[in-house]
C-alpha positions as CSV (number, residue, x, y, z in Angstrom):
1,M,46.6,18.2,-5.7
2,A,43.2,19.9,-6.3
3,D,41.8,21.7,-3.2
4,E,38.7,19.0,-2.7
5,K,36.8,21.4,-0.3
6,Q,33.1,19.9,0.2
7,N,30.4,22.9,0.8
8,P,28.4,20.9,3.9
9,N,25.2,22.1,2.5
10,Q,25.6,20.2,-0.8
11,I,24.1,16.8,-1.5
12,S,25.0,14.2,-3.8
13,I,22.0,12.3,-5.3
14,E,22.2,9.3,-7.1
15,L,20.1,8.5,-10.1
16,S,20.0,5.1,-11.7
17,E,19.2,4.0,-15.2
18,D,16.1,2.8,-14.0
19,M,14.8,5.2,-12.2
20,A,15.9,8.2,-14.5
21,E,13.4,6.4,-17.4
22,G,10.6,7.8,-15.4
23,V,7.2,5.9,-15.2
24,Y,4.1,7.5,-16.7
25,T,0.9,8.2,-14.9
26,N,-1.8,10.0,-15.8
27,L,-3.5,10.5,-12.7
28,A,-3.1,11.2,-8.8
29,M,-4.9,10.8,-6.1
30,I,-3.9,12.5,-3.2
31,A,-5.0,11.5,1.1
32,H,-3.2,13.4,4.3
33,A,-3.8,12.7,8.2
34,Q,-2.3,15.1,10.6
35,S,1.5,13.8,10.0
36,E,1.9,13.3,6.3
37,F,0.4,13.9,2.8
38,V,0.3,10.6,0.4
39,I,0.6,10.9,-3.5
40,D,-0.5,7.3,-5.4
41,F,0.3,8.4,-9.0
42,I,-1.4,6.2,-11.6
43,R,-1.9,5.1,-14.5
44,M,-5.4,4.4,-16.1
45,M,-5.7,2.6,-19.8
46,P,-8.9,3.2,-21.8
47,G,-11.4,0.2,-21.5
48,V,-9.2,-1.1,-18.9
49,P,-11.6,-0.8,-15.8
50,K,-8.9,-1.0,-13.1
51,A,-5.8,1.3,-12.6
52,K,-2.9,0.7,-11.0
53,V,-0.6,2.6,-8.8
54,K,2.8,3.2,-10.6
55,S,4.2,5.2,-7.3
56,R,3.4,5.8,-3.7
57,I,5.0,9.0,-2.2
58,I,4.8,9.7,1.5
59,L,5.6,13.4,2.4
60,T,5.7,15.6,5.9
61,P,3.0,18.4,5.4
62,E,6.3,20.7,5.5
63,H,7.3,19.3,2.2
64,A,4.4,18.8,0.7
65,K,4.1,22.5,0.7
66,R,7.6,22.8,-0.7
67,L,6.6,19.9,-3.7
68,L,3.5,22.5,-4.2
69,K,5.6,25.8,-4.1
70,A,7.9,23.9,-6.6
71,L,5.7,23.2,-8.7
72,E,4.1,26.4,-8.8
73,D,7.5,28.1,-9.9
74,N,8.4,25.8,-11.9
75,I,5.1,25.7,-13.7
76,K,5.3,30.1,-13.9
77,K,8.6,28.9,-16.1
78,Y,7.0,26.9,-18.1
79,E,4.3,29.2,-19.8
80,A,7.0,31.9,-19.7
81,N,8.7,29.2,-21.9
82,F,6.1,27.3,-23.6
83,G,2.4,29.7,-23.4
84,P,-0.3,28.5,-20.8
85,V,-1.0,25.5,-19.9
86,K,-4.4,24.7,-20.5
87,S,-6.9,23.7,-18.3
88,I,-9.4,20.9,-18.0
89,E,-12.3,20.4,-16.2
90,D,-11.2,20.9,-12.1
91,N,-12.7,17.5,-11.2
92,P,-11.8,14.4,-13.8
93,K,-15.4,12.3,-14.6
94,F,-15.0,8.9,-14.3
95,P,-14.3,7.2,-16.6
96,I,-12.0,9.4,-18.5
97,N,-12.2,9.7,-21.8
98,F,-8.5,9.6,-23.2
99,G,-9.5,11.4,-27.2
100,G,-10.4,8.5,-29.0
101,A,-13.3,6.7,-30.2
102,M,-15.4,5.1,-27.5
103,G,-15.2,0.9,-28.5
104,E,-18.0,-0.9,-28.7
105,A,-18.5,-4.9,-28.0
């Protein structure tokens, strides 16, 4: 029999098929209180005045800082492989232009 000793620091993560598909969002809004950060991931569609929150993540300040560091690390690795990520304006202006011609009614 194989020796099945588990590392006590190892965790098993389950990812369902539905969750593995992911959800596309093109806007995130962040709010915070003393004990938590709230990140709303939103999908805006051109010509639609109402945007929907597709996912809300609530983090402790400590986990928010870990997420920031993990994103910074992954962006550095991404840019090392694929080149710099193009930056757009620091603050998006509303309504957001999706790159196509503006429609008229």
